[in-house]
N, C-alpha and C positions, 0 to 999 in steps of 0.2 A: 519643563518637558515631562519629567517623571510624574509631576502632579497631574498633567493631562492624561498620561498613560493610565494612572490609577483611576481617574474619573472614567476613562474609556472601559476599563475592566468592570467597574461598577455598573455602568450603563448596559454593558453586554450581559451581565448576569441578571439584571432587571428584565431585559428583553427576553432572555431565555425563560425566566420565570413566568412571564406573561404568555409566551408561546406555548408553555407546557400545558395550558388549558385546552389546546386544540391539536398539538403536535406530539406524536408518540416519542420521537427521539428527544425532544426538549424535555418531556416529562421524565424520561429515563435519566437524562443528564441531571435534572434537579433532585429526583428521588435518590439517586445514587450518591449524592453529596450531603444528604441530610445526616447529621451526626457523624460525618466521615472522619473528621479530625479526632473526635473522641474515640472512635473505633480503632484508629491507627495508633493512638496513644496507649490504649489497652493492649493491643496486640504487639506493638513494637517498642514499648517504652524501655525495655532492657534487652540487651543481646550480648552474647559472648563471641560469636563468630564475626569474621569480617563481613561487611554488608555492602552489597552493590545495588545501587538504585538505577533502574533503567526506565526512562520515560519515552513513550511513543504517543503520537497523536491518535492514530486509529489502526485499523487492521493492516493496511498497506505498510505502514511504518513498523508494525509489529513483525511482519515478515522479514524486514530488514534487520530487526533486532534479534530475531530467533536464532540465526546461526551463531551469534555472539553468546547468547544465553546458553546454547547447547555446548559451545566450546568451554565456557567458564565452568559449567556444571561438570563436564568431563575431566577438566584439568585441575579443578580446585573444589574438591568435595566439601571441604570445611569453609564454606562461604554461604552467606544468606543472600538470595536474590529477590528484590522487591521490584515489581513492574507496576507502573502507573499508566493509565490511559486518559486522554482528554475526551474522546468521543465514545458515546454509547455503542456505536456500530462495531467498534473494536472490543470494548470491554465486555459486552454481553456475550460475544463469541468466545473470548479467551479468558474469562474470569476464573476458570478452573484449570488453567494451564499447569500441567503437572511439574514442569521443570522449574517453576517459580515457587518460592516459599510463600509469596502472597501477591495478589493482584488487586489493585485499587484504582478508583478514579483519582485524578489529580485535583486537589482542592483549587478553587479559583485563585488566580495569581494576584492576591492582595498582599500588602506588606505583612499584615497580621498572619494570614494563612501560611505564607512562605516561611516566616520565622518559626511559627509553631510546628510546621511540618518538618523542617530541617532539624530543629532542636530535638524533636522526638525521634526521627529516623537516624540521625547521626551517621549518614553513609560514609564509608571510606572512599568510595568511588561513585561518581554520578555520570551516567551516559545518556545523552539526548540524541534522538534520531532525526536527521534530515532538517526539518524546518521549525523545530520547537525552540523559540527564543522568548521564554517567560522572564521578564526583566527582574521581578522581585525574587524569584527563585534563584536566578543566576547571581544576584547581588548577595543573597544569603550564603550561597556556596563560596563566593569570592571572599567574603568576610571571614569565613572559617578555614580558608586555604584547603578546601576539599578538592582532590584531583577530579577534574570535570572534562568530559570529552564530547565532541560532536561527531557523529558518524554518518557517512553517506550523504554529505551536504553538497549542494551545488549553489553557486552564486552567479547572479547576472547583474549587468551594469545598471539596470533600472531599479535594483533593490534599494531599500531605504538606507542600507549601510553606506552607500556611495553617494548619498545626497547631502547637500550642505546642512540640512536639518537632522541628519542622522547621527549626531554625536553620541547620544545616549545609547543607541544600538551598537555603535562602534565600540563603546566602552564595554558593553556586555560581552562582545566577542573576546575580550581579554580574559574572561573567566576560564576559557577552555585551555587546558594544558596542551591538547592537540586537537586540531580540526581536521578530520579525515574527509577529504573531498573526492569527488568522482572524476574531475578532469583538471587539466593544466590551466584552463581559463580561470577557474575559481581561485587557484593559487595566485595567479597574477593579479587578479582583482583585489584579493585580500592584502597582498604585499603593497598595493598602491595606496592603501590606507594604514600602513604600518603594522599589519598583522602578519607575523612571521611564523606562526605556529601551524600553518596548514601544510598537509602532505597529501599527495595523491595516493589513495589506497584502493579506489574502485567502489563497487556497489556490492554489498553482502547479499543482495537478492539473487545474484548469479549463483552463489553457493547454495542458496535455499532452493531455487528452482531445479538446480541440478540434482540435489538430494531427493526432491519430490519425484523427478523423472526416474531416478534409479529405483524408487520404491515400486514402480510398475503396478499400481493399484488396479485391480480388475473391476470393470463395471459392466455386468452382463446386459443390463437394459440398454445402455448406450451401444454396445456391440450389436445387439439384436436389432435395434432401431436403424443403425447405419446399414447393416446388411452388406451388400457388395457395391453400394453407391458411394460417390465422394461425399464427404461430410464437411460442412462449414459450421464452425462454432463461433457464435456471436456472444462474447463475454462482457459482463458488467454493463449491459445496455441501458439506455434511457429512451424515452418515447421517440425522439427524433431518429435514433439509431434503429429502433424497432420498425419504424415506418419505412425506412430504406430497405431493411432486410425483408420485410413482408413483400415489398415490390419486387425485389430480386427473386424471391421464391416463386412469385406468380409467373415470371418470365423464364424460370429454369426449374421445371418440374422434375428434372432428372437428378437434382441434388438434394441431399438431406440436410436439414439445418437444426442445430441445437441453439436455442436462445436462453442465455442465463442473465435475466434482468438484475440490475443493481438493487432494485427494490422488489421484494417478493410478497408484498401484501396482496391479499386476495383480489382486490379490485383491479390492481395493476396487471396481475397475471391474467385475469379473466378478460381484460381489454385486449391483451396480446392474442389470446386464443380467438376472440371474436374477430379481430382484424384478419386472421388467417383463414377465415371462411370455411371452417370445417376441416381444414387440413392439419390442425395442430392438436396436441394432447399434452396434459400435465404429466410431468415425470412421476408424481405420486399416484397418478391414476393407472400407471402401467402395472400389469401382473402377467401371470403365465398365459392368460387367455387373450392378451392384446394382439391384434393383427396390425403389425407395424407397417405393412404395405399400404394400409389405409391412410397413413399420416406422413406428411412431408416434414413437419416441424414438431420438435419436442421442446417444451418449455420447462426449464428447471425451476421448480417452485420449492426448492430446499437449498440450504446453505452448505458451503464447505466442499463442493464437488468439482468446481470449475477447473482447478489446476489438473485434476486427474482426467477430466473429460477431454482436454486438449490432445491427449495422446492418441485419441481415436480420429482426430481431425485430419483433413486435407488442406484446409484453409482456415484462417482466423480473422474475425473482425472484432476490434476492441472498442468498447463503448466509452462515452464520456466526452468525445472530441467535439461535440456540438454544444457542450456546456462548460463546466469549470475546467475540464482537462481530462485526458484519457486515463484509463485505469491500467492495470498491470499488463504490459506487453511481454515481459520476459517469461511468464508462465507458458505462453504460446511459442515463443521463439526457441525455447530449449528443446522443443520437439521438431525443430526445423521447419516450422510453418511459415509460409508467406502471410503477411499481416497487412490489414487495412484499418484505418481509423480516421476520425474526423479532423478538422483543421486546427484544433487547439491542442497542440502537443509540445509547444516550444519549451515548456518548463521541465520537460523530461529528457534528460541527457541521452538515455538509451534509445528513445524514439528518434531523436535527431541523428544519432549514429546509425541506426538501422535503416533510415531513409537514405543516408549517404552511401550505404553498402548495398542498396537495392533489395533489402529484406522486407522493408515496410513501405507502405504507400499511403499518403494522406489524401483523402477525398473531401470535396466540399459540397457535392451534390450527388444525385442518383446517377447521372450520366457517367461521372468519374468512377463510381463504385462498379457500375456495369462494365466499364472498359477494363478496370483492374481484374474483375472476375473473368472476363473474356481472355485477357492475356494469360492468366494463370491456368487456363485450359490447355495451353501449349505445354506439352510434356517436357520438352527440353528446358523451357524457361522455368517451369516449376522446379525441376531438379536443380537448376543453377541456384535459385533462391533458397531452396531447401538446404543445400550444402553450405551456402554462405551463412545461414542462420545457425547451423550447427557449429561452424568454426567460430563465429562471433561469441556465442554463449560459452563455449569451451575455453576460449582464450581469455575471457574476463573473470574466470573463477579465481579464488585465492584471497579475496579481500578480507575475509574473516580471520585467516591466519595472520595476515599482515597487521591488522588492527589489534588483535589480541596480544600479539607479541609486544607492541608498543605499550599497551595498557598494563600488562604484567610487569614490564620493566620499571614502571613508575609507582608500583605499589610499595 
């Protein structure tokens, strides 16, 4: 099974290399790993401080890791923090993150790369976020008895760990000193396969979004665009989401809409603008002379703003639910916003919980989106959802403190 896994890693890297000729993300993935191990050896071959290695897949997982990084930096100044990313979409945005001593791509998970990386880095502690199960890296950490933790994980019965052919993956779970999970179901599933190291700690993203909300970043363009009208913010959208939002805009000219597409390449953004039939404007095109009354839709063609934009909203639509899965719902929920998203949300514990509490609503077509939007026009209903969202996010804070307390006790 391990042999097949390594073959799979080789095939994946070969496919990415081929894709790099036509795909920007694939090209960044490949270019970022050229000479990577040599650079890591030059930069981290020796160290005198305790070293913490934190690995995340992409930007969403980084947001889960960030409260932990901030806590470690605050409580332990004499420590070196190394962050690695798998995806370019996370690395390119956070490669200069000030609270980390270094930020790198993670070399592909081959036996050679894993051995060389761990031998060079020699971390005292390794922390993986959510879904990162790289078998060769975990094997090397286990061989060296390095304290290793998994944070904000969720497990479902259909996962490979619980299948008859999942023995190799079950063995990998034994690497973790503690597995911090988001719910009781995950603990029960892990115990069913003999893993007793799981504890319910919650999701560190609650701490992160609460901190963002308290920063109260001012966005004059968003405030001027909204004016006195209700504002719907559609975050991290894909084409299917944008199609639905454009249709909603046509039928509700009294509402302002901000669309923050997941991909902000020029062609994609221009397609959104064209679909809106002259009623939309690029965020970067706005200046002191812009007549916001002329536009119903504002398209964010820049990164890093969405979490702050939600504070101006009345409603939120979260994209991705008609594809691989929805994006970050907590950034909107922390402001007490009623939320809608597409049908593929089941992998996200917080989405399921918010639906059960009436905070969020899953839609499968335009008629259901229109019905949700109509319901949220009822002032009493909106306030009920608003207060439920505020209570939910507030009650779930504190995961960072719980996790860091356990980690520090094992140092």
